[in-house]
C-alpha positions in Angstrom: -0.1 -0.4 0.2 1.4 3.4 -0.8 1.6 6.0 2.0 -1.2 8.2 0.3 -3.8 5.6 0.5 -2.1 4.7 3.9 -2.5 8.3 5.2 -6.6 8.8 3.7 -6.5 5.0 6.0 -5.4 6.7 9.0 -7.2 9.8 9.3 -10.7 7.9 8.2 -9.5 6.0 11.2 -9.2 9.0 13.2 -12.2 10.9 12.8 -13.9 7.1 13.9 -12.5 7.9 17.2 -13.1 11.3 17.3 -16.5 10.9 16.8 -16.2 9.0 20.0 -14.5 11.9 22.2 -14.5 12.9 24.5 -13.9 10.5 26.7 -15.2 9.8 30.5 -12.2 10.4 33.0 -12.4 6.5 33.8 -11.9 5.7 29.9 -9.9 8.0 29.8 -7.4 7.2 32.7 -7.6 3.8 32.0 -6.3 3.9 28.3 -3.7 5.9 30.0 -2.7 3.6 32.1 -3.1 1.4 29.0 -0.6 2.8 26.9 2.0 3.6 29.7 3.0 0.3 30.3 1.8 -0.8 26.5 5.2 1.9 25.1 7.1 1.0 28.8 7.2 -2.7 27.4 7.2 -2.7 24.1 10.2 0.9 23.6 12.5 -1.3 26.7 11.8 -4.1 24.4 14.0 -2.8 21.3 16.7 -2.5 22.9 17.6 -5.4 24.7 15.1 -4.6 27.7 14.5 -8.0 30.2 11.3 -7.6 31.4 8.1 -9.2 29.4 4.8 -6.8 29.4 3.5 -8.6 32.9 6.4 -7.7 35.4 6.3 -4.0 33.1 3.0 -4.1 34.6 3.3 -5.5 38.3 6.5 -3.2 38.6 4.7 0.3 37.5 1.5 -0.9 39.0 2.1 -2.2 42.7 6.0 -0.9 43.0 7.3 -4.6 43.1 10.2 -6.0 41.1 10.8 -9.1 39.6 13.9 -11.1 41.4 16.9 -11.9 39.8 15.8 -9.1 37.0 18.5 -6.2 36.7 18.4 -3.6 38.6 18.8 -1.1 35.6 15.9 -3.0 33.8 14.1 -1.9 36.6 15.6 1.7 36.5 14.8 2.0 32.7 11.1 1.1 33.1 9.5 3.6 35.8 12.2 6.0 34.0 10.2 5.2 30.9 7.2 5.2 32.7 7.4 8.9 34.4 9.6 10.2 31.1 5.0 9.2 29.9 3.3 11.3 32.0 5.5 13.9 30.8 5.3 13.6 27.4 1.9 12.9 27.7 0.9 16.3 29.5 2.8 18.6 27.1 0.6 16.5 24.4 -2.5 17.4 25.9 -2.2 21.3 25.2 -4.1 22.7 22.7 -1.0 23.9 21.5 2.1 22.0 20.0 4.4 24.0 21.6 8.2 22.4 20.8 11.1 22.9 21.9 14.4 21.8 23.2 13.7 21.9 26.4 10.3 19.6 26.3 13.5 16.5 24.9 15.7 17.2 27.2 13.4 17.1 30.4 12.6 14.0 28.6 15.7 12.5 28.5 16.9 13.8 31.5 13.4 11.7 33.3 13.9 8.8 31.6 17.6 8.1 32.5 18.1 9.9 36.0 18.1 6.7 37.8 20.2 4.7 35.4 23.2 7.5 34.9 22.2 10.8 36.6 24.8 12.8 35.9 24.0 12.5 31.5 20.6 12.3 32.5 19.4 15.3 30.1 22.7 16.6 29.0 24.1 16.6 25.4 26.8 14.0 25.2 30.2 15.1 24.6 31.6 12.5 23.5 31.4 10.6 19.9 29.3 7.7 19.8 29.4 4.5 17.7 26.5 2.2 16.6 26.9 -1.4 16.2 25.7 -2.9 13.3 25.1 0.0 10.7 28.0 2.4 9.0 26.0 5.5 9.7 28.4 7.9 12.3 26.5 10.3 14.2 27.4 14.0 14.2 30.8 15.0 17.2 29.8 16.0 20.2 30.3 19.8 19.1 28.3 20.0 16.3 25.1 18.7 18.3 24.3 22.0 19.8 23.2 23.5 16.6 22.3 21.1 15.0 19.3 20.7 18.4 18.9 23.6 17.2 18.3 23.8 14.0 16.2 20.4 13.9 14.0 22.6 16.7 13.2 25.1 14.3 12.5 22.5 10.8 10.4 20.9 13.2 8.3 24.3 13.6 8.0 24.8 10.4 6.6 22.4 9.2 4.3 21.6 12.0 1.0 22.9 10.5 2.5 22.0 7.0 3.6 18.3 7.0 1.0 15.0 7.8 0.8 14.5 10.9 2.1 11.1 11.6 4.6 12.3 8.7 5.6 14.8 11.1 6.5 12.5 14.4 8.3 10.0 11.7 9.9 13.3 11.1 11.4 13.7 14.0 11.7 10.7 16.0 14.0 9.8 12.5 16.4 13.1 12.6 16.7 13.3 15.9 18.2 9.4 15.8 20.6 11.1 13.9 21.6 13.9 16.0 21.2 11.0 18.7 22.2 14.0 20.7 22.6 11.5 24.1 25.4 9.5 25.3 22.5 6.9 25.9 18.1 6.8 25.7 18.8 8.3 22.0 15.5 5.7 20.6 13.0 6.4 23.9 13.9 9.1 23.9 12.9 9.5 20.1 9.4 7.4 20.5 7.9 9.4 23.3 8.7 12.7 21.3 7.4 11.1 18.4 3.6 9.9 20.8 4.0 13.9 21.7 3.2 14.5 18.4 1.1 12.3 17.6 -1.1 12.3 20.2 -1.1 16.3 19.9 -2.8 15.9 16.4 -5.5 12.8 18.2 -3.6 10.2 16.9 -2.7 7.3 18.9 0.4 5.9 20.9 2.6 3.8 18.7 4.5 1.2 19.9 6.0 -0.3 18.1 6.5 -4.3 18.7 9.9 -6.4 19.1 8.5 -8.0 16.6 9.0 -5.1 14.2 12.6 -4.8 15.6 13.9 -5.6 12.3 12.1 -4.2 10.3 12.3 -1.2 12.3 15.9 -0.6 12.6 16.5 -2.4 9.0 13.9 1.1 8.2 16.6 3.4 9.9 19.3 2.6 8.8 17.9 2.4 4.9 16.9 6.0 5.7 20.4 6.9 7.2 23.0 5.5 4.5 24.9 7.7 2.6 23.9 6.2 -1.4 20.5 6.9 -1.9 19.2 7.4 1.5 15.9 7.1 1.9 12.8 7.4 4.4 10.0 6.1 2.6 9.7 2.1 4.5 10.3 3.9 7.7 7.4 6.6 7.0 4.7 3.4 5.9 6.2 0.9 9.1 5.9 4.3 11.3 1.8 4.5 9.4 1.7 0.8 9.8 1.9 0.7 13.3 -0.3 3.9 13.5 -3.2 2.2 11.9 -2.7 -0.8 14.3 -3.1 1.0 16.8 -6.0 2.8 16.2 -7.7 -0.2 15.4 -6.2 -1.6 19.3 -7.9 1.4 20.5 -11.7 0.7 18.7 -11.5 -2.8 19.9 -11.4 -1.2 24.0 -13.8 1.0 23.9 -15.9 -1.0 21.9 -16.0 0.8 18.6 -17.9 -1.0 15.1 -14.9 -1.3 12.1 -16.1 -1.9 8.9 -14.1 -4.6 6.6 -11.3 -2.4 4.9 -11.0 -0.8 8.2 -10.5 -4.0 10.1 -7.3 -5.9 7.1 -4.3 -5.9 8.1 -1.4 -4.0 6.5 0.6 -8.2 5.9 
């Protein structure tokens, strides 16, 4: 399916979802908890965190850690949940405000329990990403690149389709790789901030799509003939699946076309 067709389908589902809003306070609270746990699990799992979905739920809801699991994995879960709460509070404001401070805060909340001295701070050294030929910019260039990135996002935010804007925000933040660690999780939170603000659903990239996700990023980052098409399609596909799941949770009926899988 072409990206234009995918975006049209997303907007059709969005209209169906919007027609059922606003939700009750109880429904809103239940959904927030559902996505908080789900996104924390999937985003961490992609990076190698060993906690299962159930273990993540027990940790976040009951504060009970799992015996035999690395303490770092637990800090990643609680930190991501705190960053998620902040993301959601910003996303639910009327006007989308994109600032460096927002990105730094997302990283700080996620990373402060893991390595507090680097939480919310740009890296001061060269990073090397294993498994790819892509080499992120020099550390000295990161502050200026981030300023240019924020300016570009604000210029595009009312012009570019919101799903493509969110995908671009994710991809470009990972390209710059401004932090010593936690770039992917910060990028996925930032992407969802944009999506939620524009009335779309929380996108989780399940571990089963990890290879497709990394491959699509690598195609967009390659020196010869880079292309963001595969990455844009993957994010659009995940948004459609998220919308279908949202409809399932709230018993919003789907027609046959809406319920067709992308794969």
